[in-house]
C-alpha positions in Angstrom: 68.1 206.7 -20.8 65.2 205.7 -18.6 65.6 202.0 -19.2 69.2 202.2 -18.2 68.4 204.0 -14.9 65.6 201.5 -14.2 68.0 198.5 -14.9 70.6 200.1 -12.6 68.1 200.5 -9.8 66.9 196.9 -10.1 70.5 195.6 -10.1 71.3 197.8 -7.1 68.2 196.6 -5.2 69.0 193.0 -6.0 72.5 193.1 -4.7 71.6 195.1 -1.7 68.8 192.7 -0.9 71.1 189.7 -1.3 73.5 191.0 1.2 70.7 191.5 3.7 69.4 187.9 3.5 70.2 185.4 6.2 72.2 182.3 5.5 70.3 179.1 5.0 73.1 177.2 6.6 72.5 175.7 10.0 74.4 177.6 12.7 77.5 175.7 14.0 76.9 173.6 17.1 79.2 171.8 19.4 79.8 168.3 18.3 78.4 165.5 20.5 80.9 162.8 20.0 79.9 159.2 20.2 81.9 157.5 23.0 84.9 155.7 21.4 88.1 154.2 22.7 90.6 155.5 25.2 93.3 153.4 26.7 97.0 152.9 27.4 97.0 149.1 27.8 96.9 146.3 25.2 94.5 143.4 25.3 97.2 141.4 27.2 97.8 144.1 29.8 100.9 145.6 28.3 101.6 149.4 28.6 101.7 150.8 25.0 105.1 152.1 23.9 105.4 154.4 20.9 108.4 153.9 18.6 111.3 156.2 19.4 112.0 157.5 15.9 112.5 160.5 13.6 110.5 158.8 10.9 107.0 158.1 12.4 104.3 156.6 10.1 100.7 155.9 10.7 99.1 153.2 8.5 95.3 152.9 8.5 93.4 150.1 6.7 89.9 148.7 6.5 90.1 144.9 7.0 87.3 142.8 5.6 87.1 139.2 6.8 84.8 136.6 5.4 83.3 134.0 7.8 86.2 131.7 8.8 88.9 134.0 7.5 92.0 134.5 9.7 95.0 136.9 9.8 97.5 134.1 10.4 99.8 134.1 13.5 101.7 137.4 13.9 102.8 140.0 16.4 103.2 143.7 16.4 106.4 145.5 17.5 104.4 148.8 17.6 101.1 150.0 18.9 98.2 148.8 16.7 94.6 149.9 17.3 91.6 148.0 15.9 88.0 149.3 15.7 85.5 146.6 15.0 82.8 148.0 12.7 80.7 144.9 11.8 80.7 141.3 13.0 82.8 139.9 15.8 86.6 139.7 15.9 88.1 136.7 17.8 91.7 136.9 18.8 93.5 133.7 19.8 96.6 134.2 21.9 99.6 131.9 22.0 98.9 130.9 25.6 95.6 129.3 24.5 93.3 132.1 25.6 90.8 133.7 23.2 89.0 137.1 23.3 86.0 138.3 21.4 85.3 141.8 20.3 81.9 142.6 18.9 80.9 145.4 16.6 81.6 148.8 18.3 84.6 147.4 20.2 88.0 149.1 20.1 91.2 147.5 21.2 94.9 147.9 21.4 96.4 144.7 19.9 99.0 142.7 21.9 102.5 143.9 21.3 105.4 141.4 20.9 102.9 138.6 21.6 101.9 135.9 18.9 98.2 136.1 18.2 95.8 135.2 15.4 92.7 137.3 14.5 89.8 135.6 12.9 86.1 135.8 12.0 84.7 132.8 13.8 81.1 134.0 13.1 78.8 133.4 10.1 78.6 137.1 9.0 81.3 139.3 7.5 83.6 141.1 9.8 84.9 144.7 9.0 87.4 146.5 11.1 89.6 149.6 10.9 93.2 148.9 11.8 95.6 151.7 12.6 99.3 151.0 13.0 101.5 153.6 14.8 104.9 152.6 13.3 108.0 153.8 11.6 108.8 154.4 8.0 110.8 151.7 6.4 110.4 149.3 9.4 108.4 146.2 9.6 105.2 146.9 11.6 103.9 143.3 11.6 105.9 140.1 12.1 104.6 136.8 10.7 105.2 133.5 12.3 106.8 131.1 9.8 105.2 127.9 11.2 101.6 129.0 10.7 99.7 129.4 7.4 99.0 133.0 6.4 95.5 133.6 5.0 95.1 137.4 5.4 97.7 140.1 5.1 97.7 143.5 6.8 101.1 144.5 5.6 102.0 147.0 2.9 101.8 145.6 -0.6 105.2 144.9 -2.1 
């Protein structure tokens, strides 16, 4: 009988002691966010306009561009956000202007304006592209007279 009482006492002490120990987890702290992007205007100065729809859809992609690779001429009918992670994104606009966005840059792409994104550098370019669109609707329109080399559209 004594071994049973001794075992019960050890188990009781063990579980009582476990409930008294402090957690080894780090106490929660307020997040210190890294400054990111905040804006309401596209790179061409247009006010963003969200689609008026009962079927909203957000598409997020990671786009990898080799040096020299291009998106092909296209336009967005919906707001499209791009965050450059690595390299430099160059955007050529139909009016002949070009803009460069180095790593760490965030931008709202031009809406309803023909443009071509490209990696004009000699290192890979990586970007996150977020499209605020509508289910079943085209979120990117390609220009037929230009060669497409890179596709951001949904696979068919």
